[in-house]
C-alpha positions as CSV (number, residue, x, y, z in Angstrom):
1,M,0.0,0.0,0.0
2,N,1.3,3.4,-0.9
3,K,0.2,6.9,0.3
4,A,-2.5,7.2,-2.4
5,D,-4.0,3.8,-1.4
6,L,-3.9,4.9,2.2
7,V,-5.7,8.1,1.4
8,D,-8.4,6.2,-0.6
9,Q,-8.9,3.7,2.3
10,V,-9.2,6.5,5.0
11,A,-11.5,8.6,2.8
12,A,-13.8,5.5,2.3
13,R,-13.9,4.8,6.0
14,T,-14.4,8.3,7.2
15,G,-16.6,9.8,4.4
16,Q,-14.2,12.7,4.0
17,T,-12.9,13.9,0.7
18,K,-9.6,12.5,-0.6
19,V,-8.2,16.1,-0.6
20,A,-9.0,16.6,3.1
21,V,-7.6,13.2,4.0
22,A,-4.5,13.7,2.0
23,A,-3.9,17.0,3.7
24,S,-4.4,15.5,7.2
25,I,-2.1,12.6,6.5
26,E,0.6,14.9,5.1
27,A,0.3,17.2,8.1
28,A,0.6,14.3,10.5
29,M,3.7,13.0,8.7
30,E,5.3,16.4,8.8
31,V,4.7,16.8,12.5
32,I,6.2,13.3,13.2
33,I,9.2,14.1,11.0
34,D,9.8,17.5,12.6
35,T,9.4,16.1,16.2
36,V,11.8,13.2,15.6
37,A,14.3,15.5,13.9
38,E,14.3,17.6,17.1
39,S,15.4,14.5,19.1
40,E,12.0,13.8,20.6
41,S,9.7,10.8,20.3
42,V,6.1,10.6,19.1
43,T,3.9,7.9,20.7
44,L,0.6,6.9,19.2
45,S,-1.2,4.7,21.7
46,G,-2.0,1.3,20.3
47,F,0.1,2.0,17.2
48,G,3.7,2.6,18.2
49,T,6.5,5.0,18.8
50,F,8.6,7.0,16.4
51,E,11.9,7.9,17.9
52,P,15.5,9.0,17.1
53,R,18.2,6.5,17.8
54,E,22.0,7.1,18.0
55,R,24.3,4.9,16.0
56,K,27.8,4.6,17.3
57,A,30.9,5.3,15.3
58,R,32.3,2.2,13.7
59,T,34.7,0.9,11.1
60,G,33.3,-0.4,7.8
61,R,35.1,-2.0,4.8
62,N,35.3,-0.8,1.2
63,P,34.0,-3.8,-0.7
64,R,36.3,-3.1,-3.7
65,T,39.5,-2.6,-1.9
66,G,38.9,-4.1,1.5
67,D,40.3,-0.9,3.1
68,A,38.9,0.1,6.5
69,V,36.6,3.1,6.3
70,P,35.6,5.1,9.4
71,I,31.8,5.6,9.7
72,P,30.9,8.5,11.9
73,P,28.2,8.4,14.6
74,R,24.7,9.5,13.4
75,T,21.1,9.8,14.5
76,V,18.6,7.7,12.6
77,P,14.8,7.5,12.8
78,S,13.3,4.3,14.3
79,F,9.8,2.9,14.8
80,R,8.8,0.6,17.6
81,P,5.3,-1.0,17.2
82,G,2.9,-1.0,20.1
83,N,1.5,-4.2,21.6
84,S,-1.9,-4.0,19.9
85,F,-0.2,-3.5,16.5
86,K,2.1,-6.5,17.2
87,A,-0.9,-8.6,18.2
88,A,-2.9,-7.7,15.1
89,V,0.0,-8.7,12.8
90,E,0.6,-12.1,14.6
């Protein structure tokens, strides 16, 4: 399912227009992205938690030459599903 399919499904369930649903979904995604980018987490009860995670610095390998390449530490986005989400998928 892509974003257009999601918009179609939500519009069908709520009776709202696709334009209104698309704007709502886009706004929610922007808020989640902005919040996680500010090193905070977003918890949606029953769904899950979006949070930033720190990756430590490490040494990688260049696959062509085999040389060691330093990989700097960085922050990456992460999603941890909630219990009811996990139960629904099982």
